[in-house]
C-alpha positions in Angstrom: -46.1 -1.7 -11.8 -44.5 1.9 -11.5 -40.7 2.6 -13.1 -39.8 2.8 -9.5 -40.9 -0.7 -8.7 -39.0 -1.7 -12.0 -35.9 0.0 -10.8 -35.9 -1.5 -7.4 -36.5 -5.1 -9.0 -33.4 -4.3 -11.2 -31.2 -2.7 -8.4 -32.2 -6.1 -6.1 -31.5 -8.6 -9.0 -28.0 -6.9 -10.0 -27.4 -7.0 -6.1 -28.2 -10.6 -5.8 -26.1 -11.5 -8.7 -23.0 -9.4 -7.8 -23.1 -9.8 -4.2 -25.1 -12.2 -2.8 -28.0 -12.7 -0.6 -29.3 -9.5 1.2 -32.1 -8.0 3.2 -34.5 -11.2 2.7 -33.8 -11.2 -1.1 -32.0 -14.6 -2.1 -31.6 -17.3 0.0 -29.4 -16.6 3.0 -28.4 -20.1 3.5 -27.5 -20.8 0.2 -25.3 -23.4 -1.5 -23.3 -22.6 -4.5 -21.6 -25.0 -7.1 -18.3 -23.6 -6.8 -16.1 -21.2 -4.6 -18.1 -17.9 -3.6 -15.3 -15.6 -5.1 -15.8 -17.5 -8.6 -19.5 -17.0 -8.3 -19.8 -13.4 -7.2 -18.1 -10.7 -8.8 -18.0 -8.3 -5.5 -18.8 -8.4 -2.0 -16.2 -10.8 -0.4 -13.5 -9.9 1.9 -10.5 -12.0 3.3 -8.7 -12.2 6.7 -5.9 -10.1 6.3 -3.6 -12.1 8.0 -5.1 -15.4 5.6 -2.6 -17.4 4.3 -1.4 -17.5 0.9 -3.9 -20.1 -0.5 -6.8 -18.1 0.7 -5.5 -14.5 0.5 -4.3 -14.3 -3.2 -6.1 -14.7 -6.8 -4.3 -18.0 -7.9 -6.2 -17.3 -11.4 -4.9 -13.5 -11.6 -2.2 -14.2 -14.4 -4.3 -16.5 -16.4 -4.2 -15.6 -20.5 -7.6 -14.8 -21.8 -6.6 -13.6 -25.0 -5.2 -17.1 -26.2 -8.2 -18.4 -27.8 -9.9 -17.6 -30.9 -9.1 -17.3 -34.4 -6.8 -14.8 -36.2 -8.1 -12.8 -39.2 -5.1 -11.1 -40.6 -5.8 -7.6 -38.5 -3.9 -6.0 -35.8 -5.5 -8.5 -33.5 -2.8 -10.9 -34.9 -0.2 -9.8 -32.7 -0.6 -11.0 -29.4 -0.5 -8.5 -26.3 2.5 -8.3 -24.1 2.0 -10.4 -21.0 1.7 -8.4 -17.8 4.2 -8.8 -15.2 3.8 -11.7 -12.9 2.2 -10.6 -9.6 0.0 -12.2 -7.0 -3.2 -10.1 -6.6 -4.6 -10.3 -3.2 -8.1 -10.2 -2.4 -9.6 -7.3 -0.4 -9.4 -7.4 3.6 -11.2 -4.3 4.6 -13.5 -1.8 3.6 -14.5 1.7 4.4 -17.5 3.8 5.2 -17.5 7.8 6.1 -20.0 9.4 8.3 -20.6 12.5 9.8 -21.7 12.4 13.4 -23.2 15.3 15.7 -21.2 16.7 18.3 -23.3 15.6 21.0 -23.0 11.9 19.9 -21.5 9.6 22.3 -21.3 6.1 20.6 -22.2 4.8 17.5 -24.3 1.6 17.0 -23.0 -0.4 13.9 -24.7 -3.6 12.5 -22.6 -6.0 10.4 -24.1 -8.8 8.3 -21.8 -11.3 5.9 -22.1 -15.1 5.3 -19.2 -17.4 6.3 -19.0 -20.1 3.3 -18.1 -23.6 4.1 -17.0 -26.3 1.7 -19.5 -29.3 1.8 -18.5 -32.9 1.0 -18.1 -33.6 -2.7 -21.0 -35.5 -4.3 -20.7 -37.3 -7.5 -22.8 -34.7 -9.3 -21.7 -31.6 -7.2 -18.0 -31.6 -6.6 -17.3 -28.3 -5.3 -20.4 -27.1 -3.1 -20.2 -24.3 -0.6 -22.8 -23.6 1.9 -23.3 -20.0 3.3 -24.2 -19.6 6.8 -25.6 -16.2 7.3 -24.2 -13.9 10.2 -25.1 -10.6 11.8 -23.7 -8.8 14.7 -24.6 -5.4 16.4 -22.3 -3.5 18.4 -21.7 -0.1 20.0 -18.6 1.8 19.7 -17.7 4.4 21.8 -17.0 7.8 20.4 -14.3 10.2 22.0 -14.5 13.7 21.8 -10.8 14.5 20.8 -9.5 15.9 17.7 -8.2 12.6 16.8 -8.9 9.0 18.1 -9.3 5.1 16.9 -11.0 2.3 18.2 -10.7 -1.3 17.2 -13.8 -3.4 18.3 -13.6 -7.3 17.7 -16.7 -8.8 16.5 -17.7 -12.0 18.4 -18.2 -15.1 16.7 -16.4 -13.9 13.4 -13.0 -15.7 13.5 -11.0 -12.6 13.6 -13.4 -9.6 12.0 -13.5 -6.3 13.7 -14.8 -2.9 13.3 -11.7 -0.2 13.0 -13.2 3.5 13.7 -11.1 6.3 13.0 -12.5 9.7 14.1 -11.6 13.1 13.8 -13.2 16.5 14.9 -14.3 18.6 12.2 -14.8 21.7 14.9 -11.3 23.4 14.2 -11.8 23.2 10.4 -12.7 26.8 9.1 -14.8 27.0 6.0 -12.8 28.0 2.7 -14.3 31.1 1.3 -13.5 32.2 -2.3 
């Protein structure tokens, strides 16, 4: 096995642990023993217009410094509590690309998983089933100085692709 192979396996393992199944790695129809936002560190979005219970992190203000033994050091002083505020989960992500001037459309493939709670069982009260999803859409490109397109993703329960474009033809090269 080459060092590149080892690195590729490490990257795939980290992506699986942090984000979840992708590109044939992991079980695309997995069942998790707890809510996906608790299982994975990254990789989830919540609809912008979601209700309070779905859009906020109810544990964001939990005190993690309260446990442990005191040993007569500066650590004996409890840290000041942060101001109470609700932390909203992310509802969007972005990507920037440069396109050739002759491009007339952009083909976008979106992959995601919808997690649905399963009926509680005695040994697994909080199971969540992932349903893998994928859609490919075509977005028309306007040849104007600035433009915007919002394309709903069919069957996604409200997700959309928002594209903002601007021409770089009028931008002059900066010279030192």
